[in-house]
C-alpha positions in Angstrom: 76.8 -56.6 -1.8 73.2 -57.4 -2.8 72.0 -56.9 0.8 73.8 -53.5 1.0 72.2 -52.4 -2.2 68.7 -53.4 -0.9 69.3 -51.4 2.3 70.4 -48.3 0.2 67.3 -48.6 -2.0 65.0 -48.8 1.1 66.7 -45.7 2.6 66.3 -43.8 -0.7 62.6 -44.8 -0.9 62.1 -43.6 2.7 63.6 -40.2 1.9 61.2 -39.9 -1.0 58.1 -41.0 0.9 58.6 -39.1 4.2 57.9 -35.7 2.7 54.9 -37.0 0.9 53.4 -38.5 4.1 54.3 -35.6 6.4 52.3 -32.4 5.9 53.3 -29.4 7.9 50.4 -27.6 9.5 49.0 -24.8 7.5 49.4 -21.5 9.3 46.1 -19.8 10.1 45.5 -16.6 8.3 45.7 -13.5 10.5 42.0 -12.5 10.2 40.5 -10.2 12.7 37.1 -11.6 13.8 35.1 -13.8 16.2 35.3 -17.6 16.3 32.7 -20.3 16.1 33.1 -23.6 18.0 32.2 -26.6 15.7 29.4 -28.8 17.0 28.6 -32.4 16.3 27.0 -32.7 12.9 28.3 -29.3 11.6 29.6 -29.1 8.1 31.4 -26.3 6.1 28.2 -25.8 4.1 26.0 -25.5 7.2 28.4 -23.1 8.9 28.8 -21.0 5.8 25.1 -20.8 5.3 24.5 -19.8 9.0 27.0 -16.9 8.9 26.2 -16.0 5.2 29.8 -16.4 4.0 31.3 -18.5 1.2 33.1 -21.7 1.9 36.3 -20.4 0.1 36.3 -17.3 2.3 35.8 -19.5 5.4 38.7 -21.8 4.4 40.9 -18.8 3.6 40.2 -17.1 6.9 41.4 -20.2 8.7 44.3 -21.1 6.4 42.7 -24.4 5.5 43.1 -26.3 2.2 40.1 -27.4 0.3 40.3 -31.0 1.7 40.6 -29.9 5.3 38.3 -31.8 7.7 36.7 -30.1 10.7 35.9 -31.8 13.9 33.6 -31.0 16.9 35.5 -28.6 19.2 37.5 -26.9 16.4 37.5 -23.1 16.6 36.9 -21.4 13.3 37.4 -17.7 12.6 34.3 -16.3 10.8 35.2 -13.6 8.2 33.2 -10.5 7.6 33.0 -9.5 11.2 36.2 -7.6 11.6 36.5 -5.7 14.8 34.2 -8.0 16.7 35.8 -10.4 19.2 34.4 -13.3 21.2 32.8 -16.7 20.5 29.7 -17.0 18.3 26.7 -19.2 19.2 23.2 -19.6 17.8 20.1 -19.0 19.9 16.4 -19.1 18.9 14.3 -16.0 19.2 11.6 -16.6 21.7 8.0 -15.5 21.4 7.6 -11.9 22.5 11.3 -11.0 22.1 12.3 -7.9 20.3 15.8 -6.7 19.4 15.8 -4.6 22.7 14.8 -7.5 24.9 17.2 -9.9 23.2 20.0 -7.4 23.7 19.1 -7.2 27.4 18.8 -11.0 27.8 22.1 -11.8 26.1 24.1 -8.7 27.1 25.0 -8.1 23.4 24.4 -4.5 22.3 21.6 -4.1 19.8 23.9 -2.6 17.1 26.2 -5.6 17.4 23.2 -8.0 17.0 22.2 -6.0 13.9 25.6 -6.4 12.4 26.1 -10.1 13.3 22.7 -11.1 11.9 22.7 -8.7 8.9 19.1 -7.9 9.8 17.0 -6.3 7.1 14.0 -5.5 9.3 15.2 -5.2 13.0 11.7 -4.2 14.1 10.2 -7.5 13.2 12.1 -10.5 14.7 10.1 -13.7 14.3 9.7 -16.5 16.9 11.8 -19.5 16.0 14.4 -17.3 14.2 18.0 -18.4 14.5 20.1 -15.5 15.9 23.8 -15.2 16.1 24.9 -14.3 19.6 28.3 -13.2 20.8 29.9 -14.4 24.0 32.5 -12.0 25.2 36.2 -12.9 25.3 37.8 -14.1 28.5 38.8 -11.1 30.6 36.4 -8.8 29.0 34.3 -6.5 31.3 31.2 -8.2 32.6 27.9 -7.1 31.0 24.5 -6.8 32.5 22.0 -9.4 31.5 18.3 -9.2 32.3 16.1 -12.2 32.3 12.9 -10.6 33.7 10.9 -7.6 32.9 7.6 -6.5 31.3 5.9 -4.0 29.0 3.9 -1.2 30.7 1.3 1.0 28.9 1.1 4.7 29.5 -2.4 5.8 30.3 -3.8 9.0 29.0 -2.2 11.9 30.7 0.4 9.8 32.6 3.9 11.1 32.3 6.9 8.8 32.1 8.2 10.1 35.4 5.0 9.0 37.2 5.2 5.5 35.6 8.8 5.2 36.7 7.9 6.2 40.2 5.1 3.7 40.4 7.5 1.0 39.3 10.3 2.1 41.5 12.5 2.8 38.4 14.7 5.7 37.5 13.1 7.7 34.7 16.4 7.9 32.9 16.7 4.1 33.0 13.3 3.8 31.2 14.3 6.5 28.7 17.5 4.7 27.8 16.0 1.2 27.7 13.3 2.4 25.3 15.7 4.5 23.2 13.6 7.6 23.8 15.2 11.0 23.0 14.0 12.4 26.3 11.6 11.8 29.1 9.1 13.9 27.1 9.4 11.7 24.1 6.2 9.7 24.7 2.6 9.4 24.0 -0.5 8.0 25.7 -0.9 4.3 25.1 2.7 3.7 24.3 4.2 0.5 25.7 7.5 0.9 27.6 9.9 -1.8 28.5 11.0 -2.1 32.2 13.4 -4.7 33.6 13.3 -6.7 36.8 10.3 -8.3 38.5 8.8 -11.7 38.3 8.0 -12.0 34.6 10.0 -13.3 31.7 11.6 -10.5 29.7 9.1 -10.2 26.8 7.3 -7.5 24.9 3.8 -8.4 26.3 1.2 -5.7 26.5 -0.6 -5.6 29.8 -2.5 -7.7 31.0 -0.6 -10.4 29.2 2.0 -11.9 31.5 3.3 -14.7 29.3 2.7 -16.6 26.0 4.4 -19.9 25.4 4.5 -22.3 22.4 5.2 -25.9 23.3 8.1 -25.8 20.9 9.5 -23.5 18.2 9.9 -23.4 15.3 6.6 -25.1 14.3 6.9 -28.3 12.1 4.7 -29.5 9.2 2.3 -32.1 10.4 2.8 -31.6 14.1 0.4 -30.4 16.8 1.1 -26.9 18.0 0.2 -25.9 21.6 0.0 -22.4 23.1 -0.3 -21.3 26.7 -1.3 -17.8 27.9 -1.1 -16.3 31.4 -3.1 -13.2 32.2 -2.7 -10.8 35.2 -6.5 -10.2 35.3 -9.9 -11.1 33.9 -10.1 -10.7 30.2 -11.4 -12.4 27.0 -8.8 -13.9 24.7 -9.0 -14.6 21.0 -6.2 -15.6 18.6 -5.2 -16.6 15.1 -2.2 -18.5 13.7 -2.0 -18.0 10.0 -5.6 -18.7 8.7 -6.5 -20.8 11.7 -8.7 -19.4 14.5 -7.5 -20.5 18.0 -9.8 -21.6 20.7 -8.3 -20.9 24.1 -9.7 -22.7 27.1 -8.9 -22.6 30.9 -6.3 -25.0 32.1 -5.5 -24.4 35.7 -4.2 -20.8 36.1 -3.5 -20.5 32.3 -5.3 -20.7 29.0 -4.4 -23.3 26.5 -5.1 -24.1 22.8 -4.2 -26.8 20.4 -3.8 -26.4 16.7 -2.7 -28.8 14.0 -0.2 -27.7 11.4 -0.9 -29.0 7.9 1.6 -31.5 6.5 1.9 -29.5 3.3 1.9 -26.0 4.7 4.7 -24.0 3.1 7.8 -23.6 5.2 7.9 -19.9 6.0 6.8 -17.4 8.7 3.1 -17.2 9.6 1.4 -14.3 11.5 0.4 -15.1 15.1 -1.9 -12.7 16.9 -3.6 -12.6 20.3 -6.3 -10.0 21.1 -7.2 -9.4 24.8 -10.5 -7.7 25.5 -10.7 -6.0 28.9 -13.8 -5.7 31.0 -14.3 -2.1 30.0 -14.1 -3.0 26.3 -10.6 -1.8 25.6 -8.4 -4.2 23.7 -4.7 -5.1 23.7 -3.1 -6.8 20.7 0.1 -8.9 20.5 1.5 -9.8 17.1 4.6 -11.6 16.0 5.5 -13.9 13.1 6.3 -17.5 13.9 8.6 -19.8 11.8 7.3 -23.1 10.3 9.9 -25.6 9.0 9.6 -28.7 6.8 8.8 -32.1 8.3 11.1 -33.7 5.7 8.6 -36.3 4.7 9.9 -38.9 2.1 8.1 -40.3 -0.9 6.6 -43.8 -0.8 6.7 -46.4 -3.5 3.8 -46.2 -6.0 0.6 -47.8 -4.6 -2.0 -49.8 -6.6 -5.6 -49.1 -5.5 -9.1 -49.2 -7.1 -9.3 -46.5 -9.7 -12.7 -45.3 -8.5 -11.1 -44.2 -5.2 -8.9 -41.7 -7.1 -11.8 -39.7 -8.7 -11.2 -36.0 -7.7 -14.9 -35.4 -7.2 -15.2 -38.4 -4.9 -12.1 -37.2 -2.9 -13.5 -33.7 -2.6 -16.9 -34.8 -1.5 -15.6 -37.2 1.2 -13.1 -34.6 2.5 -15.9 -32.0 2.7 -18.1 -34.5 4.6 -15.4 -35.4 7.1 -14.5 -31.7 7.7 -18.2 -31.0 8.5 -18.3 -33.9 10.9 -15.2 -32.7 12.8 -15.9 -29.0 12.7 -17.7 -28.6 16.1 -15.6 -27.7 19.1 -16.6 -29.7 22.2 -16.0 -27.7 25.4 -15.3 -30.8 27.5 -11.9 -32.5 27.2 -12.5 -36.3 27.5 -8.9 -37.6 27.2 -6.2 -37.5 29.9 -2.6 -38.3 29.4 -0.9 -40.1 26.5 -2.9 -41.8 23.8 -2.5 -45.5 23.3 -1.6 -47.2 20.0 -4.9 -48.6 18.5 -3.1 -51.8 17.2 0.0 -53.7 18.0 1.2 -55.6 14.9 3.6 -52.9 13.6 3.4 -49.8 11.4 3.5 -50.2 7.7 3.3 -46.6 6.6 4.0 -43.3 8.4 2.2 -40.0 8.5 3.2 -37.3 6.0 4.8 -39.6 3.4 4.2 -38.2 -0.1 2.2 -40.7 -2.1 1.7 -41.8 -5.7 -1.2 -44.0 -6.8 -1.4 -46.2 -9.9 1.7 -44.5 -11.4 0.4 -41.0 -10.9 2.1 -37.9 -9.6 3.1 -37.5 -5.9 0.4 -34.9 -5.3 -1.0 -36.3 -2.0 0.3 -37.2 1.4 -0.5 -39.9 3.9 -2.8 -38.4 6.4 -2.5 -41.0 9.1 -0.5 -44.0 10.3 -1.1 -47.5 8.9 -1.0 -50.5 11.2 -0.5 -54.1 9.9 -3.2 -56.6 10.5 -5.2 -59.5 9.1 -8.9 -59.5 8.3 -11.0 -59.3 11.4 -8.1 -58.5 13.8 -9.4 -56.3 16.6 -8.3 -52.7 17.2 -8.9 -50.4 20.2 -9.7 -46.8 21.2 -6.5 -44.8 22.0 -8.3 -42.5 24.4 -11.6 -41.6 25.9 -14.2 -39.9 23.7 -17.6 -39.9 22.1 -18.4 -41.7 18.9 -19.9 -39.2 16.4 -19.8 -41.1 13.1 -19.9 -44.7 11.9 -20.5 -45.9 8.4 -19.1 -46.6 4.9 -17.1 -44.1 2.9 -15.6 -44.5 -0.6 -12.0 -43.8 0.3 -11.9 -44.5 4.0 -14.1 -47.6 3.7 -16.0 -48.6 6.8 -15.1 -45.8 9.2 -15.4 -44.6 12.8 -14.8 -41.0 14.1 -14.4 -40.2 17.8 -14.6 -36.8 19.4 -12.0 -36.5 22.2 -13.0 -32.8 23.0 -11.3 -29.5 22.5 -11.3 -29.9 18.7 -9.4 -33.2 18.8 -10.8 -36.1 16.8 -9.6 -39.5 15.7 -10.7 -41.5 12.6 -10.3 -45.2 11.8 -10.6 -46.5 8.2 -10.8 -49.7 6.1 -12.6 -51.7 8.8 -14.2 -55.1 8.3 -16.6 -54.5 11.2 -17.6 -51.5 13.2 -18.3 -52.4 16.9 -19.5 -49.1 18.3 -22.5 -46.8 17.8 -22.9 -43.1 17.4 -23.3 -41.4 20.8 -21.4 -44.2 22.6 -18.7 -43.1 25.1 -15.5 -45.2 24.7 -12.6 -45.7 27.1 -8.9 -46.2 26.4 -8.2 -49.8 25.3 -11.8 -50.6 24.5 -12.3 -52.7 21.4 -14.1 -50.6 18.8 -13.7 -52.5 15.5 -12.1 -55.2 13.4 -9.4 -54.6 10.7 -10.4 -55.0 7.1 -9.7 -54.0 3.5 -12.6 -51.6 2.6 -12.1 -48.4 0.7 -8.8 -47.3 -0.9 -6.5 -50.2 0.1 -4.1 -52.7 -1.4 -4.6 -55.1 1.5 -6.0 -55.4 5.0 -4.7 -52.8 7.5 -5.9 -50.1 10.0 -5.5 -46.5 8.9 -5.6 -44.2 12.0 -5.8 -40.4 11.9 -5.7 -37.6 14.5 -7.4 -34.2 13.6 -6.6 -31.1 15.7 -8.3 -27.8 14.9 -9.6 -29.2 11.6 -6.1 -30.4 10.5 -4.7 -33.9 10.2 -1.5 -34.3 12.3 1.0 -37.0 13.1 -0.7 -39.5 15.5 2.6 -40.8 16.8 3.3 -37.4 18.5 0.2 -38.2 20.7 1.7 -41.5 21.7 4.9 -39.7 22.9 3.8 -36.3 24.2 1.0 -35.5 26.7 -1.4 -32.8 25.5 -2.3 -30.3 26.7 
């Protein structure tokens, strides 16, 4: 009798627990709209932010409860795009792309791109911008996608039909591509887009054939690199924000390097290239470029000699260093990857926000610190010419090497300097001994890389070949 009662109690408990453990799937709301395939690392917050919707609306559109978990590969309906069908993805706007060229490259009509991205100023896409792209549904009619093309300028008195004939294009095709009201809707000097050919589909004015950044968006504290290809002889000048760019020949292209300051505000910066032709005429390309945060952390408070924190001393030493590294050497001395100047491990990374003697986090670490004992040797990371040696208040005993093309390296806190101004050094050559001079809390080597007058992360130069 006791055993039977126990069995009955277990059966009763099971009937109570089963409904609690089993949850019927929630039916997806019937929302008309495109879908997004969840990627590794995605979250509701990130997806909602990307598509400019609220998390409650996103949950409701998919019939999910507040505690529903998404996984890579899940397909989410994105509300707010009723009448649009297909799969949404994110692509980065490339330098030289316009709404017209992006529509041609992706096969997505310009008006659909406008709606998907809720663009406020469609005339000014910026390089590095994340754009929502629509992949058509299975079974949908194929769309034409163009990967190549170029911008052509109408000379004075040249009608569109003559330009079309010279390019082997239908004049009506050029009219449609450039959203002209008619073949007569033109003016001398206007740039017209044409598709096909051997060039990437970009809005370059002739004689520019291509402009490439090493990577976009730009990142605080990194080295930016830009390449330009021309179709003929011309002089090139450029700016990125407030920085003047020095382009130099590199094979069949022009190249320039520019450091991005570790505290530069994350936003878009104007990029401009001016090409001066042999006859004095100029062509200008302009587009904003996105700069994002380097996500540098704060370090623990450091204890250093108070005299090294004097604002006037800091300003004077900074001005002295900038004057030393201001010249632009036409010859490039280095080749390939840089070598690490020391080998006992890194104790502090570039870009970390710093506080000294319980002060505010108003500064950042402008180099990389390597561990070492007093009088441990360190070495040149690349070929170059020594342009400064001597004592500084903050940097201590210092050496500065010019590697050419606006690239410099600086070595601080030395016990002993083992090179002289004017000396050419080679990769791996011993150039000094580690010490504890200047603003320090113990012996170590502080190593900096300057590019275009800006301190950048030296570790990038150990991992990537420039140019």
